[in-house]
N, C-alpha and C positions, 0 to 999 in steps of 0.2 A: 777295449772292445775287441782287440785281436785275440785276447785270451778266450773271450766268450765265443768268438768265431771258431777258434781251434776246438773248443769243447763241442760245438755243433758237428765238426768233422768227425770227432771221436765217436760221438753218439750216433752219427749216421752210419759209421762203419760197424758199430756194435749192433745196430738195428738190422743192417743188411745180413750180418752173420747169423743173428738170431732168427731172422726170417727164413734163410736158406736151411738152417738146421731144423727148424720146426717143419718146413716143407718135407724134408727127408723122413722125419719121424711120422709125420701125418700120412704120407703115402706108402709107408711100409705095410706089408700084408699083416693081417691080424694074426696074432700068435707069435710073430717074430719079435715084437717089442711089447712091453707091458703098457696098459692104458695109463698107468701112473706116470711113466716116463713121457708118454705122448702129451699128457696134460701139463707136465712140468716144462717141456719145451715150448708149449703154447704160451704159458705164463711168462717165460723168459722173453719170448717175442713181443708180447704186449708191453712188458716192462721196458724193453728197449725202445719201442715206438713212443711210449710216454716220456722216456728220458730225452729222446730227440726233440719232441715237442717242447719240453721244458727248456732245453738248451736254446732253441730258436726264440722262445719267448724272452729268455735272458738277453739275447742279442738285440731284440727289438727294444727292450728296456734300456740297454746301454746306448743304443742309437738315439733314443729320446733324450737321454741325459746329455749326450754330446750336443744335440741341437739346442737344448736349454742353455748350456754353457756358452755355445757359440753366439746365441742371442744376447746373453749378458755381456759378452765380449764386444759386441757391436755398439753397446751403449757408450763405449769409450770414444767413439767418433760421432761428431755432430754433422749431419749431412743436410745441406739446404735443398729445398725442393726446386730451386732454379738457380741459374748462374747470376751472380751479382757482386756487390761490393759491401764488405762489412764496415758499417759506419760507427757502431758502438759495440764495445765489449764490456759486459758487466759482471764477469766471473773471472776468478783466478784460481790457480792450483791450490787445493785445500779447502775451498769454499764448499759449503753444504748445498747440494742441489736437490730441490723437491720436485716430485713428479705430478703434483696435483695442479689444479687450475684455479686456486683460490686467489683472493685479492692480494694476499701477502707474497705471492710468488714473483720472483724477479726473473725477467727473461735473460737468457745467456748472452745472446747477440741481437743486434739489429742489422738487417741487410736491406739494401735498396737495389732495385733494378732500374737503371737509368737509360735504357735504350730498348723500346721507345720510352719517352718521358710523357707522363700524363699531366696536363695543365688544367687547373680548375678555374673557372671564371664565373663570377656572380654578375649576371646581365640584368639591367633594368627592365622592368615589365613593359615599358613603353615601346620596346622593340621586340617584344615576344613574338608577334606575328611574323617577323622576318628572320629572327635568329633561333627560334625554337624548332630548328630543323637540322637534320643530319646532313653534312656535306657542305655547309656554308663556309666559304673560304675565309681565312683569317691570317693575320701577320703577328707573330710573336716577337716582341722586342725585349731582349735581355736588359738587365739593369745597367750593364756596360754597353752603351750604344755603339761603341766601336766594333763590337762583335757582329753588327749587322742584324738583319731581320731573318726570321725563320718562317717559312711558309707552312701552313697547316690548314686544317678544316675541322669543323665540329664533328666529333665522333658520336656523342650521345648527349642528351639533355635530361633534366629531371621531369620535364613535361608537367610541371606544376609550379605555381608562384608561391614563394614564401610569404605568408600573410603579415609577418612582422617587418621584413626588410623590403618587401615588394620587389624582389628579384627572383630569378630562377638560375639554377646551376647548369652550366654548360661545361663539357669536358672535351679536351683536344688531346689526341695521342700523336706526339711529335717525334719523328725520327731524330735521334740524338747520337749519331755515330761518332761525331767529333767531340762529344761531351761539352758542348757550349753551355748547356743547361745543367744545373746541379739540383739535387733534392732540397726542398725548402726555400728555394730562391723565389723572390717576387719578380714578376715580369709584367710588361704591358701587352695587352692583346687588342689589336685593331681589327674590326670586322668591316667588310665591304657591304654597304647598304644601298638600296636604290634611292635616288633623289626623288622626293615627292613635290618638287617645285618650291622648296623652302629657301629662304635667304638667310645667310649667316651674318650676324652683327655682333659687335662686342657687348658684353653685359653692361658696360659702363654707358652705353648709349640709351638705355632704358630710363624713362622718367615715369613716376607714379604720382600724378597730380590730381586727377579726378577719380582715382580708385582703379582705373584700368591702365594697362601699360601703354606708354606712348614713346615716340622718338622725336628728337628735334632735328628737322631737316634744314640744311643750309641751302637756300635757293641761289640762283645765279646772281641775283642782285644783292646777295649777302644778307638776306632777311631770314629770320628763324620762323619755321612753320612746323607746328606740332601735328603729328599723325598718330592716331591710335593703331596699334599693331596686335596681332594674334600670335601668342607664343606657341610654337609647335613643340619645341624641345629645348630644355635648359641643360647645357653642358658645363656650367660653371663659369668659366671666363668668357665663353661665347654662348649666344642664344640663337636658335633657329626660329624664324617667324614666317608664317604662311601668308600674311597679308599686311598691308600698311607701308611697305617699302618696295622699291624696285632696284634692280641691279644697276649700280653706278651712282645711286643717291649718296650724297655726302651728309653725314650725321655728326652732330656735336656730342662729344663725350663729356660726362660729368658736368652738365650744364648748370649754371648758377640759377638758384630759385628766383632771383630777381629778374631774369630774362622773361619777357612776355611775348605773346604771339605777334609776329610781324616786325619785331624790333630788329633793326639792322645792326650787324656787328662787323668787326674787322676780322677778316679770315687770315689769321696767322697760325692757325692750329696745326698746319702741316709740319711746321718746324717743332712744335711743342707736344705733338702727339695728342691734340685735343679734338681732332676730327678723324673720321674713318669713312671709307668707301664701302658701300654694300656690295657683297659678292654672292654669287650662287653657292649654295652649300654643296660641298663635294663629299659624298659619303660612299 
């Protein structure tokens, strides 16, 4: 490109000389110089201007070529759109790299950005009215409980229930400066819900004798009394009921089907884990 620029300088000097020469011949009195010589100097001036224009076009062409080669040179470097960590490398020196986006294309690298970390939670539809809101506080518990809990809040939700799983997706953006969480890790997420007056009992306290759920209450005189209950929420090992029990009631767990209403039993379940005390549900 320097050669082309030098040619522009030469052509510019020739054009300047031709212009000044033509100006002298053009302004000379008639009869002093011939018309043929005057036209000849004019043609030389026009040719010099055309040569300068061509030289400048050549410079522009050379600059475009340099830009093309510079762009090709940049393909040697892979630049990520954000700062992160390379977790997978699927390319080695000498491998063929394709530029299309077909299904057979193999990505070069896989990167993750782990601060902040995005946590995905599939929340049951039974609590959609309380948790399908941005800003609901939560506690993230890593798989290694010794790391403690991480405070967070719901950042966004799907605002729709999955008709197959009957859950909705909630997302939490958690600050991860100390890198306690890693990409792909399973965690437990606990949400803070308002208590609706439910009582929490072990699932083993439920009895299904007449088609509806009941519990076997142990009275003060050690008699068994069956109470129907209304299940509000089933959490697996524990069940929340909205009626049928009161705080402090003693319930029999895994009661024998031979036990009937009013039958007195010996209360030694406290040592064997066969009784439980009803408590208010803390949510």
